[in-house]
C-alpha positions as CSV (number, residue, x, y, z in Angstrom):
1,M,2.4,7.2,20.2
2,I,0.9,7.8,16.7
3,T,1.8,11.5,15.4
4,S,-0.7,13.2,13.2
5,Q,1.6,12.5,10.5
6,L,1.8,9.0,11.1
7,R,-2.6,9.5,11.3
8,S,-2.5,11.4,8.1
9,G,-0.3,8.9,5.6
10,L,-2.6,5.8,7.2
11,T,-5.8,7.8,6.7
12,L,-4.6,8.1,3.1
13,A,-4.0,4.6,2.8
14,T,-7.1,3.8,4.1
15,L,-9.2,6.0,2.0
16,L,-6.7,4.7,-1.3
17,A,-7.9,0.9,0.0
18,M,-11.5,2.2,0.0
19,V,-11.2,3.1,-3.7
20,W,-9.7,-0.2,-4.6
21,A,-12.6,-1.8,-2.9
22,V,-15.0,-0.2,-4.8
23,A,-13.2,-0.5,-8.4
24,A,-12.8,-4.2,-7.5
25,A,-16.5,-4.3,-6.6
26,I,-17.8,-2.7,-9.7
27,R,-15.1,-4.5,-12.1
28,P,-13.8,-7.8,-10.2
29,T,-12.5,-9.4,-13.4
30,S,-10.2,-6.2,-13.8
31,T,-6.7,-6.0,-12.2
32,F,-6.1,-2.8,-10.4
33,H,-1.8,-3.3,-10.3
34,L,-1.0,-0.2,-9.0
35,A,-3.6,-0.1,-6.0
36,P,-1.3,-2.4,-3.6
37,I,1.6,-0.2,-4.5
38,L,0.1,3.1,-4.0
39,I,-1.9,2.1,-0.6
40,A,1.4,0.4,0.9
41,G,3.5,3.5,-0.5
42,A,1.3,6.1,0.9
43,A,1.4,5.9,4.6
44,P,5.3,6.4,4.8
45,V,5.9,8.8,2.2
46,A,3.2,11.0,4.0
47,V,5.4,11.0,6.9
48,R,8.3,13.9,7.1
49,Q,10.4,14.9,9.8
50,V,10.1,11.5,11.9
51,R,12.5,9.5,12.8
52,I,13.5,6.2,10.8
53,K,11.4,3.9,13.2
54,G,8.2,6.0,12.7
55,K,8.7,5.7,9.1
56,F,9.3,1.9,9.1
57,L,6.2,1.6,11.3
58,A,4.2,3.5,8.4
59,A,5.6,1.7,5.9
60,A,4.5,-1.8,8.0
61,L,0.7,-0.2,8.7
62,G,0.7,0.6,4.6
63,G,1.7,-2.9,3.9
64,A,-0.8,-4.1,6.6
65,I,-3.8,-2.1,5.2
66,S,-3.0,-3.3,1.3
67,L,-2.7,-6.9,2.5
68,T,-6.0,-6.7,4.2
69,T,-7.4,-5.3,1.5
70,A,-6.3,-7.8,-0.7
71,T,-7.1,-10.3,1.4
72,V,-11.0,-9.3,1.7
73,L,-11.0,-9.0,-1.8
74,S,-9.8,-12.2,-2.7
75,A,-12.1,-13.9,-0.2
76,A,-15.2,-11.8,-1.7
77,G,-14.3,-13.3,-5.3
78,M,-13.0,-9.5,-6.3
79,L,-9.6,-10.6,-7.5
80,Q,-10.7,-12.2,-10.7
81,G,-8.1,-10.3,-13.3
82,P,-5.2,-11.5,-14.6
83,S,-1.9,-10.9,-13.3
84,L,1.5,-9.5,-14.4
85,L,3.7,-12.1,-12.6
86,P,4.5,-15.1,-14.8
87,A,3.1,-17.4,-11.7
88,G,0.2,-16.6,-9.1
89,G,-2.9,-14.9,-9.8
90,A,-4.0,-11.6,-8.7
91,F,-3.8,-12.1,-5.1
92,A,-0.1,-13.2,-5.4
93,E,0.6,-10.0,-7.9
94,A,-1.2,-7.7,-4.7
95,V,1.3,-9.2,-2.1
96,V,4.3,-8.9,-4.3
97,F,3.2,-5.2,-5.4
98,T,2.5,-4.6,-1.6
99,A,6.0,-5.5,-0.5
100,M,7.5,-3.0,-3.3
101,G,5.4,-0.1,-2.3
102,A,6.1,-0.3,1.4
103,A,9.8,-0.7,0.6
104,G,9.7,2.0,-2.1
105,G,7.5,4.2,0.2
106,F,10.1,3.6,3.3
107,V,13.4,4.1,0.9
108,A,11.4,7.4,-0.5
109,S,10.2,8.9,3.2
110,A,14.1,8.1,4.2
111,L,15.7,9.8,1.6
112,S,13.6,12.8,1.7
113,D,15.4,13.4,5.1
114,V,18.7,13.5,3.3
115,D,20.4,17.0,3.4
116,D,21.4,18.3,0.1
117,G,24.1,20.5,1.8
């Protein structure tokens, strides 16, 4: 069952993916390095007071949204910019940054549940 928080997180990730797609369409030779990190990390960070499995699901689905967007942009020739990685192009960077964003979002979401008391 998809909770309203998970739905909100996935909506946020989808909106960010749409912004990335529009920006890449306008400037295909620019690389928007933070886009995959933000998209993949948005869903798990938006999920609060949900069991750990829900947070993991949010991270996986946010990552899937980011990877799908990167694949479509790459196939359309809109990921032509430089990469921050020493090897591989902008698509390889998007894959690595998606994994970083999903993992970072999951950890941030999980740590938000830690009681300070």
